[in-house]
mmCIF file as gemmi writes it, N, C-alpha and C atoms, coordinates in Angstrom:
data_model
loop_
_atom_site.group_PDB
_atom_site.id
_atom_site.type_symbol
_atom_site.label_atom_id
_atom_site.label_alt_id
_atom_site.label_comp_id
_atom_site.label_asym_id
_atom_site.label_entity_id
_atom_site.label_seq_id
_atom_site.pdbx_PDB_ins_code
_atom_site.Cartn_x
_atom_site.Cartn_y
_atom_site.Cartn_z
_atom_site.occupancy
_atom_site.B_iso_or_equiv
_atom_site.pdbx_formal_charge
_atom_site.auth_seq_id
_atom_site.auth_asym_id
_atom_site.pdbx_PDB_model_num
ATOM 1 N N . UNK Axp A 1 ? -73.376 143.159 127.559 1 0 ? 1 A 1
ATOM 2 C CA . UNK Axp A 1 ? -73.852 144.386 126.897 1 0 ? 1 A 1
ATOM 3 C C . UNK Axp A 1 ? -74.942 143.999 125.869 1 0 ? 1 A 1
ATOM 4 N N . UNK Axp A 2 ? -75.83 144.941 125.736 1 0 ? 2 A 1
ATOM 5 C CA . UNK Axp A 2 ? -76.929 144.783 124.738 1 0 ? 2 A 1
ATOM 6 C C . UNK Axp A 2 ? -76.447 145.187 123.384 1 0 ? 2 A 1
ATOM 7 N N . UNK Axp A 3 ? -77.161 144.791 122.342 1 0 ? 3 A 1
ATOM 8 C CA . UNK Axp A 3 ? -76.74 145.034 120.968 1 0 ? 3 A 1
ATOM 9 C C . UNK Axp A 3 ? -76.642 146.541 120.719 1 0 ? 3 A 1
ATOM 10 N N . UNK Axp A 4 ? -77.599 147.375 121.218 1 0 ? 4 A 1
ATOM 11 C CA . UNK Axp A 4 ? -77.497 148.803 120.963 1 0 ? 4 A 1
ATOM 12 C C . UNK Axp A 4 ? -76.306 149.447 121.58 1 0 ? 4 A 1
ATOM 13 N N . UNK Axp A 5 ? -75.863 148.907 122.759 1 0 ? 5 A 1
ATOM 14 C CA . UNK Axp A 5 ? -74.682 149.436 123.407 1 0 ? 5 A 1
ATOM 15 C C . UNK Axp A 5 ? -73.419 149.09 122.611 1 0 ? 5 A 1
ATOM 16 N N . UNK Axp A 6 ? -73.354 147.852 122.098 1 0 ? 6 A 1
ATOM 17 C CA . UNK Axp A 6 ? -72.204 147.459 121.296 1 0 ? 6 A 1
ATOM 18 C C . UNK Axp A 6 ? -72.128 148.254 119.978 1 0 ? 6 A 1
ATOM 19 N N . UNK Axp A 7 ? -73.277 148.547 119.378 1 0 ? 7 A 1
ATOM 20 C CA . UNK Axp A 7 ? -73.275 149.368 118.184 1 0 ? 7 A 1
ATOM 21 C C . UNK Axp A 7 ? -72.638 150.679 118.392 1 0 ? 7 A 1
ATOM 22 N N . UNK Axp A 8 ? -72.977 151.342 119.493 1 0 ? 8 A 1
ATOM 23 C CA . UNK Axp A 8 ? -72.378 152.628 119.84 1 0 ? 8 A 1
ATOM 24 C C . UNK Axp A 8 ? -70.907 152.529 120.164 1 0 ? 8 A 1
ATOM 25 N N . UNK Axp A 9 ? -70.545 151.493 120.867 1 0 ? 9 A 1
ATOM 26 C CA . UNK Axp A 9 ? -69.117 151.242 121.192 1 0 ? 9 A 1
ATOM 27 C C . UNK Axp A 9 ? -68.31 151.003 119.922 1 0 ? 9 A 1
ATOM 28 N N . UNK Axp A 10 ? -68.81 150.193 119.033 1 0 ? 10 A 1
ATOM 29 C CA . UNK Axp A 10 ? -68.084 149.916 117.751 1 0 ? 10 A 1
ATOM 30 C C . UNK Axp A 10 ? -68.065 151.153 116.885 1 0 ? 10 A 1
ATOM 31 N N . UNK Axp A 11 ? -69.109 151.909 116.761 1 0 ? 11 A 1
ATOM 32 C CA . UNK Axp A 11 ? -69.13 153.142 115.965 1 0 ? 11 A 1
ATOM 33 C C . UNK Axp A 11 ? -68.142 154.141 116.48 1 0 ? 11 A 1
ATOM 34 N N . UNK Axp A 12 ? -68.176 154.342 117.758 1 0 ? 12 A 1
ATOM 35 C CA . UNK Axp A 12 ? -67.204 155.306 118.375 1 0 ? 12 A 1
ATOM 36 C C . UNK Axp A 12 ? -65.791 154.912 118.154 1 0 ? 12 A 1
ATOM 37 N N . UNK Axp A 13 ? -65.507 153.609 118.339 1 0 ? 13 A 1
ATOM 38 C CA . UNK Axp A 13 ? -64.144 153.112 118.123 1 0 ? 13 A 1
ATOM 39 C C . UNK Axp A 13 ? -63.708 153.33 116.671 1 0 ? 13 A 1
ATOM 40 N N . UNK Axp A 14 ? -64.607 152.994 115.718 1 0 ? 14 A 1
ATOM 41 C CA . UNK Axp A 14 ? -64.286 153.137 114.293 1 0 ? 14 A 1
ATOM 42 C C . UNK Axp A 14 ? -64.014 154.617 113.965 1 0 ? 14 A 1
ATOM 43 N N . UNK Axp A 15 ? -64.827 155.516 114.518 1 0 ? 15 A 1
ATOM 44 C CA . UNK Axp A 15 ? -64.67 156.93 114.215 1 0 ? 15 A 1
ATOM 45 C C . UNK Axp A 15 ? -63.344 157.422 114.781 1 0 ? 15 A 1
ATOM 46 N N . UNK Axp A 16 ? -63.046 157.139 116.034 1 0 ? 16 A 1
ATOM 47 C CA . UNK Axp A 16 ? -61.775 157.61 116.608 1 0 ? 16 A 1
ATOM 48 C C . UNK Axp A 16 ? -60.561 157.033 115.943 1 0 ? 16 A 1
ATOM 49 N N . UNK Axp A 17 ? -60.642 155.711 115.585 1 0 ? 17 A 1
ATOM 50 C CA . UNK Axp A 17 ? -59.543 155.031 114.912 1 0 ? 17 A 1
ATOM 51 C C . UNK Axp A 17 ? -59.31 155.671 113.491 1 0 ? 17 A 1
ATOM 52 N N . UNK Axp A 18 ? -60.369 155.874 112.755 1 0 ? 18 A 1
ATOM 53 C CA . UNK Axp A 18 ? -60.222 156.376 111.39 1 0 ? 18 A 1
ATOM 54 C C . UNK Axp A 18 ? -59.768 157.865 111.418 1 0 ? 18 A 1
ATOM 55 N N . UNK Axp A 19 ? -60.153 158.626 112.444 1 0 ? 19 A 1
ATOM 56 C CA . UNK Axp A 19 ? -59.655 159.991 112.578 1 0 ? 19 A 1
ATOM 57 C C . UNK Axp A 19 ? -58.157 159.955 112.871 1 0 ? 19 A 1
ATOM 58 N N . UNK Axp A 20 ? -57.759 159.045 113.734 1 0 ? 20 A 1
ATOM 59 C CA . UNK Axp A 20 ? -56.315 158.974 114.108 1 0 ? 20 A 1
ATOM 60 C C . UNK Axp A 20 ? -55.507 158.606 112.885 1 0 ? 20 A 1
ATOM 61 N N . UNK Axp A 21 ? -56.047 157.711 112.012 1 0 ? 21 A 1
ATOM 62 C CA . UNK Axp A 21 ? -55.323 157.322 110.812 1 0 ? 21 A 1
ATOM 63 C C . UNK Axp A 21 ? -55.424 158.267 109.664 1 0 ? 21 A 1
ATOM 64 N N . UNK Axp A 22 ? -56.434 159.195 109.667 1 0 ? 22 A 1
ATOM 65 C CA . UNK Axp A 22 ? -56.643 160.082 108.557 1 0 ? 22 A 1
ATOM 66 C C . UNK Axp A 22 ? -56.315 161.518 108.73 1 0 ? 22 A 1
ATOM 67 N N . UNK Axp A 23 ? -56.034 161.996 109.948 1 0 ? 23 A 1
ATOM 68 C CA . UNK Axp A 23 ? -55.711 163.375 110.173 1 0 ? 23 A 1
ATOM 69 C C . UNK Axp A 23 ? -54.176 163.567 110.079 1 0 ? 23 A 1
ATOM 70 N N . UNK Axp A 24 ? -53.726 164.408 109.172 1 0 ? 24 A 1
ATOM 71 C CA . UNK Axp A 24 ? -52.275 164.551 108.934 1 0 ? 24 A 1
ATOM 72 C C . UNK Axp A 24 ? -51.48 164.887 110.167 1 0 ? 24 A 1
ATOM 73 N N . UNK Axp A 25 ? -51.992 165.55 111.175 1 0 ? 25 A 1
ATOM 74 C CA . UNK Axp A 25 ? -51.212 165.878 112.382 1 0 ? 25 A 1
ATOM 75 C C . UNK Axp A 25 ? -51.081 164.71 113.345 1 0 ? 25 A 1
ATOM 76 N N . UNK Axp A 26 ? -51.758 163.618 113.064 1 0 ? 26 A 1
ATOM 77 C CA . UNK Axp A 26 ? -51.772 162.472 114.022 1 0 ? 26 A 1
ATOM 78 C C . UNK Axp A 26 ? -50.412 161.734 113.944 1 0 ? 26 A 1
ATOM 79 N N . UNK Axp A 27 ? -49.951 161.192 115.077 1 0 ? 27 A 1
ATOM 80 C CA . UNK Axp A 27 ? -48.705 160.438 115.051 1 0 ? 27 A 1
ATOM 81 C C . UNK Axp A 27 ? -48.846 159.091 114.343 1 0 ? 27 A 1
ATOM 82 N N . UNK Axp A 28 ? -50.05 158.61 114.122 1 0 ? 28 A 1
ATOM 83 C CA . UNK Axp A 28 ? -50.277 157.339 113.396 1 0 ? 28 A 1
ATOM 84 C C . UNK Axp A 28 ? -50.879 157.572 112.034 1 0 ? 28 A 1
ATOM 85 N N . UNK Axp A 29 ? -50.75 158.738 111.475 1 0 ? 29 A 1
ATOM 86 C CA . UNK Axp A 29 ? -51.315 159.1 110.179 1 0 ? 29 A 1
ATOM 87 C C . UNK Axp A 29 ? -50.876 158.109 109.099 1 0 ? 29 A 1
ATOM 88 N N . UNK Axp A 30 ? -51.875 157.673 108.339 1 0 ? 30 A 1
ATOM 89 C CA . UNK Axp A 30 ? -51.579 156.743 107.19 1 0 ? 30 A 1
ATOM 90 C C . UNK Axp A 30 ? -51.946 157.449 105.887 1 0 ? 30 A 1
ATOM 91 N N . UNK Axp A 31 ? -53.234 157.856 105.777 1 0 ? 31 A 1
ATOM 92 C CA . UNK Axp A 31 ? -53.721 158.469 104.562 1 0 ? 31 A 1
ATOM 93 C C . UNK Axp A 31 ? -54.988 159.267 104.862 1 0 ? 31 A 1
ATOM 94 N N . UNK Axp A 32 ? -55.168 160.365 104.145 1 0 ? 32 A 1
ATOM 95 C CA . UNK Axp A 32 ? -56.385 161.147 104.345 1 0 ? 32 A 1
ATOM 96 C C . UNK Axp A 32 ? -57.637 160.409 103.873 1 0 ? 32 A 1
ATOM 97 N N . UNK Axp A 33 ? -57.482 159.356 103.148 1 0 ? 33 A 1
ATOM 98 C CA . UNK Axp A 33 ? -58.646 158.559 102.711 1 0 ? 33 A 1
ATOM 99 C C . UNK Axp A 33 ? -59.357 157.877 103.875 1 0 ? 33 A 1
ATOM 100 N N . UNK Axp A 34 ? -58.692 157.748 105.02 1 0 ? 34 A 1
ATOM 101 C CA . UNK Axp A 34 ? -59.333 157.176 106.202 1 0 ? 34 A 1
ATOM 102 C C . UNK Axp A 34 ? -60.501 158.069 106.667 1 0 ? 34 A 1
ATOM 103 N N . UNK Axp A 35 ? -60.536 159.343 106.289 1 0 ? 35 A 1
ATOM 104 C CA . UNK Axp A 35 ? -61.588 160.226 106.641 1 0 ? 35 A 1
ATOM 105 C C . UNK Axp A 35 ? -62.848 159.833 105.889 1 0 ? 35 A 1
ATOM 106 N N . UNK Axp A 36 ? -62.782 159.156 104.774 1 0 ? 36 A 1
ATOM 107 C CA . UNK Axp A 36 ? -63.922 158.639 104.06 1 0 ? 36 A 1
ATOM 108 C C . UNK Axp A 36 ? -64.616 157.566 104.9 1 0 ? 36 A 1
ATOM 109 N N . UNK Axp A 37 ? -63.849 156.784 105.632 1 0 ? 37 A 1
ATOM 110 C CA . UNK Axp A 37 ? -64.447 155.786 106.501 1 0 ? 37 A 1
ATOM 111 C C . UNK Axp A 37 ? -65.204 156.427 107.665 1 0 ? 37 A 1
ATOM 112 N N . UNK Axp A 38 ? -64.646 157.558 108.162 1 0 ? 38 A 1
ATOM 113 C CA . UNK Axp A 38 ? -65.335 158.284 109.184 1 0 ? 38 A 1
ATOM 114 C C . UNK Axp A 38 ? -66.691 158.762 108.647 1 0 ? 38 A 1
ATOM 115 N N . UNK Axp A 39 ? -66.701 159.302 107.464 1 0 ? 39 A 1
ATOM 116 C CA . UNK Axp A 39 ? -67.976 159.781 106.837 1 0 ? 39 A 1
ATOM 117 C C . UNK Axp A 39 ? -68.911 158.607 106.643 1 0 ? 39 A 1
ATOM 118 N N . UNK Axp A 40 ? -68.415 157.446 106.266 1 0 ? 40 A 1
ATOM 119 C CA . UNK Axp A 40 ? -69.274 156.269 106.06 1 0 ? 40 A 1
ATOM 120 C C . UNK Axp A 40 ? -69.977 155.848 107.358 1 0 ? 40 A 1
ATOM 121 N N . UNK Axp A 41 ? -69.199 155.8 108.428 1 0 ? 41 A 1
ATOM 122 C CA . UNK Axp A 41 ? -69.75 155.435 109.76 1 0 ? 41 A 1
ATOM 123 C C . UNK Axp A 41 ? -70.788 156.498 110.195 1 0 ? 41 A 1
ATOM 124 N N . UNK Axp A 42 ? -70.498 157.781 110.005 1 0 ? 42 A 1
ATOM 125 C CA . UNK Axp A 42 ? -71.421 158.818 110.301 1 0 ? 42 A 1
ATOM 126 C C . UNK Axp A 42 ? -72.716 158.757 109.493 1 0 ? 42 A 1
ATOM 127 N N . UNK Axp A 43 ? -72.58 158.457 108.201 1 0 ? 43 A 1
ATOM 128 C CA . UNK Axp A 43 ? -73.761 158.305 107.344 1 0 ? 43 A 1
ATOM 129 C C . UNK Axp A 43 ? -74.608 157.103 107.772 1 0 ? 43 A 1
ATOM 130 N N . UNK Axp A 44 ? -73.996 156.037 108.208 1 0 ? 44 A 1
ATOM 131 C CA . UNK Axp A 44 ? -74.729 154.876 108.708 1 0 ? 44 A 1
ATOM 132 C C . UNK Axp A 44 ? -75.471 155.18 109.999 1 0 ? 44 A 1
ATOM 133 N N . UNK Axp A 45 ? -74.833 155.992 110.855 1 0 ? 45 A 1
ATOM 134 C CA . UNK Axp A 45 ? -75.487 156.365 112.12 1 0 ? 45 A 1
ATOM 135 C C . UNK Axp A 45 ? -76.703 157.283 111.795 1 0 ? 45 A 1
ATOM 136 N N . UNK Axp A 46 ? -76.561 158.166 110.873 1 0 ? 46 A 1
ATOM 137 C CA . UNK Axp A 46 ? -77.668 159.037 110.47 1 0 ? 46 A 1
ATOM 138 C C . UNK Axp A 46 ? -78.815 158.199 109.886 1 0 ? 46 A 1
ATOM 139 N N . UNK Axp A 47 ? -78.49 157.313 108.972 1 0 ? 47 A 1
ATOM 140 C CA . UNK Axp A 47 ? -79.476 156.426 108.319 1 0 ? 47 A 1
ATOM 141 C C . UNK Axp A 47 ? -80.209 155.601 109.374 1 0 ? 47 A 1
ATOM 142 N N . UNK Axp A 48 ? -79.507 155.044 110.337 1 0 ? 48 A 1
ATOM 143 C CA . UNK Axp A 48 ? -80.167 154.208 111.348 1 0 ? 48 A 1
ATOM 144 C C . UNK Axp A 48 ? -81.067 155.027 112.255 1 0 ? 48 A 1
ATOM 145 N N . UNK Axp A 49 ? -80.69 156.271 112.512 1 0 ? 49 A 1
ATOM 146 C CA . UNK Axp A 49 ? -81.546 157.164 113.321 1 0 ? 49 A 1
ATOM 147 C C . UNK Axp A 49 ? -82.831 157.496 112.588 1 0 ? 49 A 1
ATOM 148 N N . UNK Axp A 50 ? -82.769 157.645 111.279 1 0 ? 50 A 1
ATOM 149 C CA . UNK Axp A 50 ? -83.962 158.048 110.512 1 0 ? 50 A 1
ATOM 150 C C . UNK Axp A 50 ? -84.85 156.857 110.169 1 0 ? 50 A 1
ATOM 151 N N . UNK Axp A 51 ? -84.261 155.665 109.967 1 0 ? 51 A 1
ATOM 152 C CA . UNK Axp A 51 ? -85.065 154.501 109.545 1 0 ? 51 A 1
ATOM 153 C C . UNK Axp A 51 ? -85.346 153.536 110.697 1 0 ? 51 A 1
ATOM 154 N N . UNK Axp A 52 ? -84.567 153.551 111.734 1 0 ? 52 A 1
ATOM 155 C CA . UNK Axp A 52 ? -84.749 152.6 112.845 1 0 ? 52 A 1
ATOM 156 C C . UNK Axp A 52 ? -84.068 151.229 112.581 1 0 ? 52 A 1
ATOM 157 N N . UNK Axp A 53 ? -83.379 151.119 111.469 1 0 ? 53 A 1
ATOM 158 C CA . UNK Axp A 53 ? -82.702 149.837 111.143 1 0 ? 53 A 1
ATOM 159 C C . UNK Axp A 53 ? -81.197 150.079 111.034 1 0 ? 53 A 1
ATOM 160 N N . UNK Axp A 54 ? -80.413 149.146 111.628 1 0 ? 54 A 1
ATOM 161 C CA . UNK Axp A 54 ? -78.975 149.269 111.677 1 0 ? 54 A 1
ATOM 162 C C . UNK Axp A 54 ? -78.365 147.881 111.28 1 0 ? 54 A 1
ATOM 163 N N . UNK Axp A 55 ? -77.585 147.855 110.273 1 0 ? 55 A 1
ATOM 164 C CA . UNK Axp A 55 ? -76.959 146.6 109.811 1 0 ? 55 A 1
ATOM 165 C C . UNK Axp A 55 ? -76.07 146.013 110.892 1 0 ? 55 A 1
ATOM 166 N N . UNK Axp A 56 ? -75.275 146.829 111.596 1 0 ? 56 A 1
ATOM 167 C CA . UNK Axp A 56 ? -74.429 146.296 112.651 1 0 ? 56 A 1
ATOM 168 C C . UNK Axp A 56 ? -75.225 145.62 113.747 1 0 ? 56 A 1
ATOM 169 N N . UNK Axp A 57 ? -76.346 146.239 114.128 1 0 ? 57 A 1
ATOM 170 C CA . UNK Axp A 57 ? -77.168 145.595 115.17 1 0 ? 57 A 1
ATOM 171 C C . UNK Axp A 57 ? -77.776 144.279 114.669 1 0 ? 57 A 1
ATOM 172 N N . UNK Axp A 58 ? -78.128 144.201 113.407 1 0 ? 58 A 1
ATOM 173 C CA . UNK Axp A 58 ? -78.658 142.923 112.831 1 0 ? 58 A 1
ATOM 174 C C . UNK Axp A 58 ? -77.576 141.903 112.858 1 0 ? 58 A 1
ATOM 175 N N . UNK Axp A 59 ? -76.367 142.267 112.486 1 0 ? 59 A 1
ATOM 176 C CA . UNK Axp A 59 ? -75.201 141.298 112.517 1 0 ? 59 A 1
ATOM 177 C C . UNK Axp A 59 ? -74.987 140.812 113.952 1 0 ? 59 A 1
ATOM 178 N N . UNK Axp A 60 ? -74.963 141.759 114.917 1 0 ? 60 A 1
ATOM 179 C CA . UNK Axp A 60 ? -74.67 141.372 116.314 1 0 ? 60 A 1
ATOM 180 C C . UNK Axp A 60 ? -75.764 140.441 116.857 1 0 ? 60 A 1
ATOM 181 N N . UNK Axp A 61 ? -77.011 140.696 116.501 1 0 ? 61 A 1
ATOM 182 C CA . UNK Axp A 61 ? -78.122 139.82 116.961 1 0 ? 61 A 1
ATOM 183 C C . UNK Axp A 61 ? -77.968 138.418 116.419 1 0 ? 61 A 1
ATOM 184 N N . UNK Axp A 62 ? -77.557 138.305 115.139 1 0 ? 62 A 1
ATOM 185 C CA . UNK Axp A 62 ? -77.333 136.993 114.517 1 0 ? 62 A 1
ATOM 186 C C . UNK Axp A 62 ? -76.165 136.292 115.186 1 0 ? 62 A 1
ATOM 187 N N . UNK Axp A 63 ? -75.244 137.026 115.743 1 0 ? 63 A 1
ATOM 188 C CA . UNK Axp A 63 ? -74.103 136.414 116.433 1 0 ? 63 A 1
ATOM 189 C C . UNK Axp A 63 ? -74.447 136.047 117.867 1 0 ? 63 A 1
ATOM 190 N N . UNK Axp A 64 ? -75.719 136.338 118.277 1 0 ? 64 A 1
ATOM 191 C CA . UNK Axp A 64 ? -76.147 135.933 119.59 1 0 ? 64 A 1
ATOM 192 C C . UNK Axp A 64 ? -76.156 136.986 120.65 1 0 ? 64 A 1
ATOM 193 N N . UNK Axp A 65 ? -75.885 138.216 120.294 1 0 ? 65 A 1
ATOM 194 C CA . UNK Axp A 65 ? -75.911 139.308 121.261 1 0 ? 65 A 1
ATOM 195 C C . UNK Axp A 65 ? -77.36 139.649 121.606 1 0 ? 65 A 1
ATOM 196 N N . UNK Axp A 66 ? -77.668 139.825 122.853 1 0 ? 66 A 1
ATOM 197 C CA . UNK Axp A 66 ? -79.027 140.107 123.349 1 0 ? 66 A 1
ATOM 198 C C . UNK Axp A 66 ? -79.444 141.484 122.831 1 0 ? 66 A 1
ATOM 199 N N . UNK Axp A 67 ? -80.724 141.553 122.337 1 0 ? 67 A 1
ATOM 200 C CA . UNK Axp A 67 ? -81.286 142.813 121.881 1 0 ? 67 A 1
ATOM 201 C C . UNK Axp A 67 ? -81.6 143.657 123.111 1 0 ? 67 A 1
ATOM 202 N N . UNK Axp A 68 ? -81.522 144.982 122.944 1 0 ? 68 A 1
ATOM 203 C CA . UNK Axp A 68 ? -81.821 145.893 124.013 1 0 ? 68 A 1
ATOM 204 C C . UNK Axp A 68 ? -83.283 146.16 124.126 1 0 ? 68 A 1
ATOM 205 N N . UNK Axp A 69 ? -83.692 146.707 125.275 1 0 ? 69 A 1
ATOM 206 C CA . UNK Axp A 69 ? -85.11 147.009 125.49 1 0 ? 69 A 1
ATOM 207 C C . UNK Axp A 69 ? -85.43 148.431 125.122 1 0 ? 69 A 1
């Protein structure tokens, strides 16, 4: 997988996981504060769309993941 594909995979996983942990009706509910993590991931996605820079992609590239075309 390319770095941009992994970024989307990781972001989607984080969002679904934090929603499962933060929504009171969920069977794995822990705390509503997990919704703040959902907002954090969403804000980072918005920021990367506007600036063209993504911290997660930078980290993945330094770990040796191939950059996308």
